[in-house]
N, C-alpha and C positions, 0 to 999 in steps of 0.2 A: 500572445501576438506575436514573437520573435520564433515560434516553431516554424519550420521551414515547411514551405506547401508542396506537394507533389503535385505535378504539370500535366493538363491535360488540356481539354478542349470540350468546347459548347456540342453538345449530342446534337443539337438540332438550329438551324441556322434560318432567318426570317426569308419568307417568301413574298416575293410581292405582292400576290392578295393580300398578305397581310396586313403591309403597309399601305395597301389601297382602304381595303378595311379603317383601319386606323383613322386614314385622311380623310376619308365619307363619315365616322362616327363623332368626331372632333366637331366643338363649339364654335361655329362662327365670329361670333359676338366676342368671343376669348381676344385681353388684349396682344399685341404683340409683347415680344423680347425689344432688346438693345437692338438689336440688328435689323429690329422693324417690319419683317416678314411677317406678313397676316397669314390668318387662315385662308383666307377666300382666296387668295394667291396660289396655296401648297392647295386648293381640292380646283382648281383649274389645271393642273400640272396634268401634261398625255402622260401615254404610258412609260413610257424612250427617262424623262427624269425619274421617273418613279422607280424604273430598274438600279438607276443611279444611285438614289437613294438609300434604295435595299443594301446594296450593293456598301454602301459606305457605314452602314450598321451591324451591316457583318463582318466590316471590319476591325469595329468595337470590337465584338464580341472574339475577334481572334485576339487582337493585343490586348485585349482587356485594357483600354485606355481608352479614356472619357477627353472629348477635346475639350481645350480651357477656353474656348468661347464659349462653348454651351453651358459653361457652367457661372459664367456672370450675372448676377441678376439684378435688373434696376429694380428700385424698391422709390414704390410707390405708398403713401401714408396717407389708413381712412383713420376717420374719427370715428373713435368710441361714443354710442347714443348718450345722452348724457352728460357729457366727458366736458371740463374746459379747455377752452381751445389754444391756452397758451403753454398748457401744459405736456409735456414732451410724453408723459406716458398714459396721455389722452389718446391715441393713437395707434393704430395698429399696422405695423408693416406687412406688405403683399409684396412680393417677390414674381416681377414678371421677367420668364424667361423665356430663350429663343421657343421658338413651335418644335421646331425641329429635335432639340431636346426633350420637349414634353413627349413627342409622338414615339419616342424610342422609350422612354417608361414605362407607356405605355403596353409596347410590345414587350417591353421586360419580365413588366409585375405578375404575370400568369406564369413566365417563369419560374419564377420564385417563387408563389402562392406554394406551386405543387411542393417545394422543399419545407420551406417558413409557415403556412397557415396553420398546422396543425400545434405551431408552439403556442397558439395566442391561447390564451385564458377563455372559456365559457361569459365569465365575468362580463369582457369587453366585446361593445355592440357596435364600436365604430369603426366605421370606413371597410365594414368589412360585408359582404355580399349574402343577400338575404336579413341584415341588420338593420334595424331601422333605431329612432330616437322614441317613437309612441311603445317599442316593445321592450324599450329598461325600463321607460315610466312605469309602464302598465305592473314588471316586477316590482318597483317602489310601492308604488300605489296600493298592490294587492297585497305586499305587505303588512301595508301600515293599516288597511282594513282587518285583515285577520287579528294583528293586534287589537283592534276594540271586540271584536268578537270572543276574542278569548281573555276580554277585564286582562291586559296588561297592558303593557307601555311600552314603547317603542323610541328609542334614541337616535335619533340623526345626528350627521356631522357628514353637511358638502363642504367639501376642501376644493383650494384656489390653489392651484400649479403656477407659481412665477416665470410669464417666459418660457412654459412648457416646451414650445419645437424651437424655440431659440436659446435652448441653453442642453440641449443635446449633447452629452460629452463623445465627441467621436471616435476614441478610443475603448471605451464603455461600451458604446452601440458595438465597433467592432469585435470586441471581445466578444460579445454576446450571441454575435453569427456566426463566428469562427467555425464552432462545431457543429454547426448544422445544414451549412454553407456547400455545395466543391469548391476547388481554389479557382475556378473561373468565376464562377459569379461573385465571391468572396474579393479576387483582386479588382473584381469591375465593381464593387461596390466602397471598393479604398478608393479607388481614381477617381470616380464620380461627387466622394465625398472631400480630397483632397484637394489642395488649393482653389474651392471658391473662392469670387470678388462678389463687390456686390460696391453700388456706387445709388447713391439719393436722387430722386427726381421729383422737383417742385414745380411744377408750371411748366416752363420753357427751358427751366436752368436746372441744371446736374452736376453732382457731387464726383468729387474723386476716387477712383477707383480705391477699394480697400481692401482687404485679404479679411474672410472667416476662418475663426479657429474654432468655431461650433455650432449648434441648430442642424437643424434640416429644415428648408425653403419652402415654407407654407404653401407658395403658388405651385412648387411641382407636383408629378402625380407619386413618385416613392416616397417624398416627405414626407405623410401621415402612416402609409403602412413601416414604416422603418420606424417612428413615432411608438408608435402602437408594440413593435417587439423590442423597445429602449425597455418599456414598461410594465414586461408583458409579468414578471419577476417581481409585481409587489407584493407585498403582503398582506394576507387574507384571515382569518379566521372563522374556523369550522362555525360558532354560535353568533357569527355575523352576515348578515345579508352585504353583499358590496358590490355594488355599482357602478360601471366604468362608460364613458362614452369618450374617445381619443383622453382628453387632459379632463374632463368632468368628470370626478367621481366621488362615490358616496358611501357610506357606510353605517349602517340601520343594524341596531339590535331590539332584539325584543328580551323584555326579561319579565318575572313577576314585578321587581323591585325598582324602582328607579335607582339605587344602589348599586345593586346586581351590573344594570341597565351599565353605569359607570363606570364600573372596575374593567368589565371588559371592550369597552371602547377607550378606553385609557391603556389598557394592554396593549392595544392597537394600534394605536397614534405614538406608543412609544417605540414597538415594532418600525413604524412609518419612516420615523426618525432618523432610527440607525440606518435603512434602507435606502432613504433620501441621502444619508451625509456620506455613505458608501458611494455612488452613481451622481454624484453632484445635481442634485434635484433641485430646486427653491419651494418651499407651500412656504404660503402665505398665514399664517393664521390670522390676521385681522381682519383680511377677507373672505375667511370660511366663516361656516357660520350651524349652528347647532341648533335642534327644535326639539321637542320633548310633546310625539304625539301622546293623546291619552284622553280618555273621556274622564278618569277623576279628580275630585276636585285636589284644590290646598294641596297641590302637588306643584314644586319650584324645579326647575331645569337645573342638573348639579352639573358642576364644575369640570372641565374636559380641557386638559392640556393642551397645547403644540408646538414643542420648542422653547419651552417653558412659557409661553399666554397663553391666559387662555381664551378659547375660541367663542368669538360674541355667540349672544344666547339670543335667539327672534321666536317670534310668532307665523310668522312665515317663511320662507325661504323659497329662493326663487332657482327649480329645476329645471336643465336640459326645455325652457319656456314654458312652465308650468309653474304655478303660484303655489304651494302645498301650505297650506293652515295648518294649525296645532289640532284640529277636529276633523280636518280633511272635508268643513264643508262648501268650500272650492269659493265661497264670498271675494276674496282676494281677486283671484286671478280672474271672476267674470266682471268683477267691476273695472278688471284692468282692462278687458275685453272691449265692455261698451261703452268707456272713456277713447279708447286707441279708434274704435265704430267711429266715433259724432268727428276725430280729426279727420282723420279721411274722410267723411263724408261731407265737412265744411269745405276740403282742400277739393274737392272735384265738387260741389255745388253747383259750378257753372255750366258744370257738362252730363248734370241729374236733377238739374230745374225745367219748371216748364218752359222758360224762355232758351232753353240749350236748343238748336237747329239740327242737333242728330236725334237720328232716328229712335224708332223705342227699344226694338232688337239694338241697335247699340249699346243704350244706356243700359240693358238688361247684362250685354257681354263685361260693361264695365264695370259693375257690380259683383259680378261670377271669379271676374280675375283679379281684383284690385280691394275689394271687402271684403267677398264672403272667406278667404281665406284667412284673414287676420281671426277669425276664428274658430274655422275646420282645425288647424293645428289640434290633434289629438283630444277633439271631442267627445271621440267614443270613451274617454277615461272622464273629466272634464263634465257629461251630460249626465253623470251618476248624481250632479246635484240636485237638492231641491226643487222640486215643478216649478217654485215661484221664482228659484232664481235663474233656470231656465228660460222661461217667460221672458226676464229680461231683455234678452239676446233675440228671442225671438221679437221682442218689440221693437227693438231696435231695425230688426231684417223689415218689419211692418213698416216702418216709418221711409225710411228707404224705398221699397216698392209704391210708397205711394208719392214719394216726391218723382218720383223715375215718369207715374201713369200720370201725376197729378187731377188722381181719383176724389171724385166729391165724400161726404163725409157717410152718407147711404150705403157706399159698395163695402162687400165684407172685407176681411181680409184674405178670406178663404177663398175668395172669386179672386182674388189678385194672384193670390200663389197659384190657381188653377190656369188662371188664364195666359199666365206671362210664363208658364211652366218652370217652377221655381219650386221643388221642397220646401219643403219645412225646414225646420232645426232642429225639432223631433226626429225629421226623416233620416234628418243626412246625420243625428246622431248614430241613430243604429246602421245605417249605413257604414260608417264609419269604424265602429264597433265590431261589423260583421268582419268587415274586413281583414281590422285587425286579427281579431280573431284565428278566420283562416288562413295569415297569415303566418300563427305559430303554432298549429293543428298540426304540423308535419314539418316542422321545423326540425332543422339538424345538431339545433343546439337546444340541449337537454333541459338547459336553464330557463329558455321561453317555451319548451315543450311542457315543462314541467307546473306551468300558470294555466294550462288550459286544459294538461289531463286529470289533474289533483280539481274534481268538484268542490265547488262552496260549501256550505253547509243549503240542505232546502229553506225557502224563509219560512215554514212553521216551526222548524228549531232553531230560528237565528233567536240569539238573545235581541238584538237590533233589526229595526224594521227597517231600516234604513237600507238604500237603494246601492247594486252595485253595480261597475259595468256590466258582466254577465246578463243582468237581467233584461237586457234589452234583447236577450236571442230569444226570451219567451214572448214578449210583447209583440 
């Protein structure tokens, strides 16, 4: 970090057209920062103020100095689901930053991507164009299904990083960025990170301003990308399937025996401990979990340690929103979905019932916008569950449609779906998987492309006759 930098200037400055495009694409519903300037106000600006704003942004590029006023974050606290209200750890801090600061970051990010995007590992699917949660989940699910077909065991460890974004070591991040950035970009990032401040707002009251010595703002545009660069060299192993989505990481090992999987994963955990110690990253073994995916009977989950503590064993783990059980029956996940659908319907009952003054069309839109997304997420993957399990979700949808229409008992469910132009659960699942498959068929990431490029065994040659997600393409 102490080595001198060669002076240079940015090769390309911002134009008023670029700034206007960023303004137009910005979400008007985002909360303002401490300056209380809203996105709606910025969108109403005529051309002349946009030109002045462009000149300010270009001055930041020339001087490589980020304004101190834009480095102040007003923190609001969002309670995590199912957590105690009286525990400070139950709240997630969200940084409310200046609108002008975030606009500048959106302009700068494409310039940084041209230098830094190739550094990201293929195993990282978070905050990257063309990458998504379902794609990463497909890799994990495919690994587990292949384990069953090959009569092997798969030991999976799902790791919890403690306050990942809030504990990024600034000097360590700059050390990793320096060899890969022009000096102008590097000095600007260094200015963006340094002398940041925050205050906490609860209701109408705000605390005094305090300095920030570590971390990247969670409400910023650059913050998530810088975090990916900070953890880009997380240890991996050729015998493991490593899956990362921002700070959610998993490692799965397929092996012939449980002891072989345990020894490989333990070696990986030891390497991970040393890496975390070097870069001041804290893993929480008690909030991490391990699952042994296998159809073999009388097989116990082996002991895998992290930081000297055993990683808790479980039969079901939640990863990126899906509940994965050790036999991948999807029973736990579908039970969770049905329960959540019932709770949501109970909340919306006064809007969807026969006594509601809303029109039939409005009720259908409420269902499509507020209820169906509960089970639609990654349904192309969990839709490979048994027909009896998928039917539970279909029954939940049938009940909602009957509530909406107040249909008598003799009206067929198929008639309701046809008249309301609402697809069945199986139709949504097939469309979801087809879309997922197409998104990965021409993917730039070789790990994503590998999933759909290597066809699974044909149904006749399979040891197990259970359904796989790709079977939806044959129906």
